TIKOLDO-179811 format. One record per residue (C-alpha): residue number from 1; residue in three letters; x negated, y, z. Coordinates in steps of 0.02 Angstrom, whole numbers, plus 50000, padded with zeros to 5 digits. Each point is the difference from the previous one (the first is absolute). Example, Ala and Ser with C-alpha at 12.3 -4.5 7.8 and 13.67 -1.06 7.14 Angstrom:
BEGIN
seq,type,X,Y,Z
1,ala,49385,49775,50390
2,ser,49931,50172,49967
//
This chain:
BEGIN
seq,type,X,Y,Z
1,met,48649,49655,51100
2,gly,50081,49918,50148
3,phe,50175,49986,50066
4,leu,50006,50180,50061
5,ala,49967,50068,49826
6,phe,50139,49892,49924
7,ala,50119,50047,50142
8,ala,49965,50186,49980
9,ala,50026,49989,49812
10,gly,50162,49903,50025
11,phe,50067,50124,50127
12,gly,49958,50148,49889
13,leu,50084,49922,49848
14,ile,50155,49957,50100
15,leu,50009,50180,50063
16,met,49981,50067,49823
17,gly,50133,49884,49931
18,thr,50122,50042,50139
19,phe,49991,50188,49973
20,glu,50005,49977,49811
21,ala,50161,49899,50017
22,ile,50072,50133,50118
23,ala,49956,50135,49875
24,ser,50093,49903,49865
25,thr,50160,49994,50103
26,thr,49999,50189,50026
27,thr,49954,50044,49820
28,thr,50160,50053,49916
29,ser,50054,50132,49879
30,ser,50040,50171,50070
31,pro,50185,50016,50047
32,pro,50111,50132,49921
33,ser,49994,50176,50069
34,asn,50182,49997,50057
35,leu,49968,49853,50116
36,pro,49922,50022,50173
37,gln,49825,49934,50032
38,thr,50023,49852,50116
39,lys,49817,49952,50023
40,pro,49836,50096,50005
41,gln,49901,50017,49840
42,thr,49833,49969,50088
43,thr,50030,49815,50033
44,pro,49936,49934,49832
45,ser,49847,50114,50008
46,arg,49959,49943,50177
47,ser,50009,49815,49953
48,ser,49898,50028,49843
49,phe,49873,50102,50098
50,ile,49975,49860,50127
51,tyr,49986,49875,49856
52,phe,49861,50095,49911
53,leu,49913,50044,50163
54,ser,49997,49816,50051
55,ala,49937,49954,49827
56,ser,49857,50126,50011
57,leu,49947,49942,50174
58,leu,50009,49816,49951
59,ser,49900,50032,49840
60,phe,49868,50094,50099
61,leu,49986,49855,50124
62,phe,49982,49878,49855
63,ile,49857,50104,49930
64,leu,49913,50002,50169
65,asn,50024,49813,50023
66,ser,49933,49963,49826
67,leu,49847,50107,50032
68,val,49964,49909,50163
69,ser,50023,49833,49912
70,phe,49888,50059,49857
71,phe,49854,50039,50115
72,asp,50028,49836,50092
73,ala,49992,49907,49834
74,val,49840,50094,49953
75,asn,49920,49952,50166
76,ser,50055,49819,49975
77,asn,49930,50000,49822
78,asp,50173,49959,49932
79,arg,50013,50073,49825
80,val,50176,49934,49969
81,gly,50064,50077,50161
82,ser,49921,50170,49964
83,ala,50073,50007,49824
84,gln,50169,49949,50066
85,gln,50004,50138,50130
86,leu,49958,50130,49868
87,gln,50156,49944,49906
88,val,50104,50016,50158
89,ala,49931,50175,50031
90,ala,50042,50055,49823
91,met,50177,49931,50016
92,ala,50026,50084,50169
93,ala,49935,50164,49928
94,leu,50131,49993,49864
95,phe,50136,49973,50130
96,leu,49929,50146,50099
97,leu,50014,50110,49846
98,tyr,50179,49941,49977
99,ser,50048,50042,50179
100,leu,49915,50170,49997
101,thr,50087,50043,49837
102,gly,50164,49949,50080
103,leu,49970,50116,50147
104,leu,49963,50142,49881
105,thr,50157,49971,49897
106,leu,50105,50010,50158
107,asn,49933,50175,50036
108,asn,50060,50074,49834
109,ser,49829,49990,49919
110,pro,49976,50014,49810
111,phe,49965,49811,49990
112,pro,50148,49912,49918
113,ser,50075,49846,50082
114,ser,49971,49901,49840
115,leu,49812,50020,50025
116,arg,50016,49930,50176
117,asn,50101,49851,49938
118,leu,49874,49968,49862
119,ile,49857,49994,50126
120,gly,50101,49883,50110
121,leu,50034,49888,49850
122,phe,49814,49985,49963
123,ala,49963,49968,50184
124,phe,50124,49856,50015
125,ala,49942,49931,49832
126,glu,49819,50000,50060
127,glu,50051,49913,50161
128,phe,50094,49868,49901
129,ile,49852,49967,49886
130,tyr,49879,49994,50148
131,phe,50095,49865,50093
132,tyr,50042,49907,49840
133,leu,49816,49984,49952
134,arg,49933,49972,50176
135,arg,49948,49817,49994
136,lys,49827,49986,50074
137,asp,50033,49821,50056
138,thr,50124,49902,49895
139,val,50035,49874,50139
140,gly,50027,50129,50136
141,ile,50169,50011,50084
142,glu,49991,50189,50002
143,asn,50033,49997,49812
144,arg,50176,49937,50035
145,tyr,50032,50147,50116
146,phe,49934,50120,49870
147,asp,50115,49923,49869
148,met,50150,50027,50114
149,leu,49942,50179,50030
150,leu,50022,50036,49815
151,val,50190,49992,50019
152,pro,50022,50153,50114
153,ile,49865,50094,49904
154,phe,50097,49971,49839
155,val,50160,50060,50086
156,cys,49912,50162,50048
157,leu,49931,50016,49824
158,phe,50172,49975,49925
159,gly,50080,50128,50117
160,thr,49867,50130,49958
161,leu,50026,49966,49814
162,leu,50187,50028,50021
163,gln,49968,50165,50089
164,leu,49879,50054,49863
165,arg,50127,49957,49866
166,asp,50145,50085,50089
167,asn,49919,50153,50077
168,ser,50147,50049,50111
169,ser,50065,49976,50175
170,ser,50058,49822,49970
171,val,50026,49876,50140
172,ile,49944,49839,49916
173,pro,49812,50035,49968
174,lys,49961,50056,50178
175,leu,50101,49859,50076
176,val,49913,49870,49891
177,arg,49829,50068,50044
178,gly,50045,50009,50184
179,val,50053,49817,50001
180,gly,49840,49952,49911
181,leu,49893,50094,50125
182,val,50088,49920,50149
183,leu,49977,49826,49927
184,gln,49819,50039,49960
185,gly,49969,50059,50178
186,leu,50079,49843,50075
187,trp,49895,49891,49887
188,phe,49839,50091,50048
189,phe,50042,49967,50182
190,gln,50034,49817,49959
191,met,49835,49984,49908
192,gly,49909,50067,50152
193,leu,50086,49870,50109
194,ser,49971,49855,49880
195,ile,49817,50039,49964
196,tyr,49926,50072,50160
197,thr,50102,49921,50142
198,arg,50050,49829,50063
199,trp,50151,50006,49884
200,met,49887,49936,49861
201,ala,50057,49837,49921
202,asp,49930,49841,50077
203,gly,49849,49928,49914
204,cys,49940,50169,49933
205,val,49858,50111,50059
206,leu,49946,50179,49966
207,lys,49830,50033,49921
208,glu,49931,50177,49990
209,lys,49849,50061,49904
210,ser,50027,50180,50052
211,arg,50135,50107,50078
212,gly,50107,50008,49843
213,asn,49944,49844,49908
214,tyr,50085,49847,50072
215,thr,50086,49838,49949
216,val,50107,49867,50082
217,arg,49948,49822,49963
218,cys,50097,49841,50039
219,lys,49933,49825,50033
220,gly,50086,49910,49857
221,his,50139,50005,49872
222,pro,50141,49957,50123
223,glu,49952,50145,50114
224,tyr,49977,50114,49850
225,his,50172,49968,49927
226,arg,50079,50007,50173
227,ala,49923,50171,50032
228,arg,50062,50065,49832
229,ala,50175,49937,50037
230,ile,49997,50084,50170
231,ala,49949,50165,49919
232,thr,50145,49987,49877
233,leu,50122,49961,50141
234,gln,49937,50148,50102
235,phe,50026,50118,49853
236,asn,50177,49936,49971
237,cys,50040,50032,50184
238,his,49932,50178,49990
239,leu,50097,50031,49840
240,ala,50163,49940,50078
241,leu,49967,50108,50154
242,val,49972,50154,49893
243,val,50159,49971,49900
244,val,50105,49982,50159
245,leu,49921,50154,50080
246,val,50018,50108,49846
247,val,50183,49957,49973
248,gly,50044,50029,50183
249,val,49898,50158,50029
250,tyr,50045,50078,49834
251,ser,50187,49976,50029
252,val,49988,50079,50173
253,val,49896,50148,49942
254,val,50113,50035,49851
255,arg,50154,49992,50111
256,lys,49924,50126,50123
257,thr,49924,50119,49873
258,gly,50136,49985,49869
259,gly,49868,49981,49865
260,asp,50106,49914,49868
261,phe,50164,50083,50046
262,ser,49944,50181,49988
263,arg,50028,50002,49813
264,tyr,50188,49974,50024
265,lys,50102,50151,50052
266,pro,50168,49984,50087
267,leu,50165,50046,49920
268,gly,50018,50185,50042
269,ala,50151,50107,50021
270,glu,49981,50073,49825
271,met,50005,49827,49921
272,arg,50152,49950,50100
273,his,50089,50162,49954
274,gln,49962,49969,49816
275,ile,50072,49826,50009
276,asp,50157,50062,50089
277,ser,50027,50138,49871
278,gln,50005,49872,49859
279,gly,50161,49927,50067
280,gln,50045,49836,50078
281,phe,50029,49836,49914
282,thr,50177,49929,50021
283,leu,50089,49849,49931
284,asp,50156,50103,49956
285,ser,49910,50089,49859
286,asp,49952,49835,49920
287,glu,50178,49934,50013
288,glu,50071,50157,49920
289,glu,49877,49987,49856
290,glu,50047,49817,49973
291,glu,50186,50044,49997
292,glu,49972,50138,49872
293,val,49902,49883,49887
294,arg,50136,49867,50017
295,glu,50139,50124,49956
296,lys,49906,50064,49846
297,gly,49977,49819,49943
298,asn,50186,49965,50018
299,val,50047,50157,49900
300,val,49883,49953,49859
301,arg,50068,49822,49999
302,asp,50181,50060,49993
303,met,49963,50121,49859
304,ala,49914,49865,49898
305,gly,50143,49879,50029
306,gly,50129,50128,49942
307,glu,49908,50035,49838
308,val,49991,49815,49958
309,glu,50186,49975,50034
310,leu,50052,50146,49889
311,gly,49890,49937,49860
312,val,50082,49828,50003
313,asn,50180,50065,49992
314,gly,49954,50112,49853
315,asn,50086,50150,50076
316,gly,49848,50090,50059
317,ala,49915,50143,49915
318,his,49815,49977,49965
319,thr,49888,50149,50007
//
């Protein structure tokens, strides 16, 4: 497919993940009616709209690219490449249906959001199975990159499953899916660099049968294991970068938008008046109560002592 195709896919996925994470920070429960509205209500819808619009455009570009690769494989008499591109087209079509359904649900259509989440769940599951079973050449280095790609896909799958299970405006599912999409986009960009540019590992070479059917072969076992180790190190670096960016950007966005603090309401004048009307706590009241208890105890002790003394002298009257 070439470096440009991987770069475009990576940029689109990063854009989708960014707006999905932004939508998660602004998705909160509606504040009480007695509190003023401090932020516009159109912010979550705008971020979600850009997310689904980017997903629809990216899915459409994937379908076009797979069709071009399919005809190239047919002209090259590559049956494996043609069958593979049909799988990519079917997967991209499912993501296109997911994005279009998301756009419809934002416009108050009769489609429920649970249906959209169910389609997204099937789309991410199909993507996970596709890259898990894609092993045309068992000694190709590209298999290691595909194995690492399963991690962000599973994160997106898990986030969509959480949103399907808890069909409400929760922060966690969208944030998890946004992080997974950003990591997936970075890894697509890294795969384009490591397969189609001079950033390929030393001792390895790219072999293409058609536009979408390729493999990366190494000279021997030392170069093979070295290339696999480099791929693992690259993924760890991308993962650390995503964690640092998410923690920093999320804290800044939440501080500016007040996403997590909008559920708390300040102590109003009515609450303060209610507390003041209940009286103030003083130490004098406690001391007076202790003195009263001590005096009652002394009186009881004196009365008991007097009864015992009269009983011993034999002069007391018993009742």
